[in-house]
C-alpha positions, 0 to 999 in steps of 0.5 A: 704763593699766589703763582703756585695757587694759580698754576695748580689745576682745579679741584677734581680736574686732575682725577679725570682720566680719558677713556681708552679708545679702541680701534675704529670699527671695533668699539663695543656696540658700535654699528658698522656701515652697510658696505662694511657689513656686506664685505665682512659677511662675504669675506667669511664665505670666501675664507670658508670656501678657501679652507674647504678647497684647500682641505679637499683639493690638497688631498687632506680629506678623502673625497668619499667623506667630503667632495671638493667645491669643483666636484660639488659644482659638477654634481649640481649641474648634473642634478639640474640637467638630468634629474630635474632638481628644480622640481625637488626645490619647488616641492620643498619650498611648497611644503615649508610655506604650506605648513608654516602658513597653516601653523601661523593661521592657528597659532597667532590668534591663540597666542593673542588670546593667551597673552591678553586673557589670563584665564585662557593662558591658565587653561592652555599654557600647560598643554602648549608648553608640554607639546613644545618640547615634543620633537616633530620627528617623533610624530612621523610614524603616527602621521604616516599611519593617519595621513599616509606618505603624501603631502598631508603628512609632510605639512603636518610635520612642519605644522606640529613643529611650528605651531606650539612655538609660535603660540607661546612666543606670541603670547609672551609678546602680547602679554608684555604690553605696556600697562600705561598704554592699556590704562590710558585706553581704559581712561579714554573709554575703551572696552576689553575688546577695544584694548585688544584690537587697538592697543595690544595687537598693534603694539605687538605686531612688530614682535609677532612679525619677528617671531614668524620670521624666526620660526620660518627658519625652524620650519626648514629643519622640519621639512628635511626630517619629513622628506627623509622618510617616505618621500619621492621628491624634495631636497631631503629625498635627494639628500637621502638618495645621494647618501646611499650612493656616497655622493657627498657632492650632491649632499653638500649642494642640497644643504647649500641650496636649503641655506640659500633659500632660507637666507633669501626668505629671511631677507625678504621677511626682514624687508617686509617687516621694515616696510610694514613697521617702519616706526618700530625699533625692531 
């Protein structure tokens, strides 16, 4: 009897089941290393280009509808060598950042006011929410009437497409501040302006910076819309001209250039945010 009792497992220990382990690198929510992230990211692009080349060079897709990677590279060289495409790139970048900076200068203070002061939020939020759903492209005919087809019209398209999004997103971030920090600041003698300046804005700064990074990506979609109508320069203008000539190689290259510039600006924004807000978990 004693031997049987000694050999039996302790109570509850027999019910313990070891959790099933997944393969290394495929566990949920487990981060991968920087090297693996780069390799996986580049690997997808390699597979994508390989599939593209197989479909076009293998004759499965007509060149009229989709140029091959080789044809695209030839057309890209032609754009830079003979059509001064670098000027078009510069004009598009200027329009994106010009309209985006104007939107940020207006939207960030308004978003902070809406998030911090509920009467301001009650006054502005219905109108801002209404405007947020209006497509920026719908304003192009009016903007051409008001500002012509020059640079002002294109900057305003990007401004309208970005400003209302930034206002609401910043207001949500500021309004979500930790109440215990606000109460602690009041306890230490801070007034209303001090709460905004020393608690709400510093606490919301990383989130605001992340919001600006996201909306900058949206601004790239607005600039192409602005350049498709009444423009004599820019990547969107080049794409429109190439479409009229059925030159899919130049169209694809223009799209790729937009993606590359957007990706570079996104990485730069992330790097600046990490440097400015190293203490943040964003």
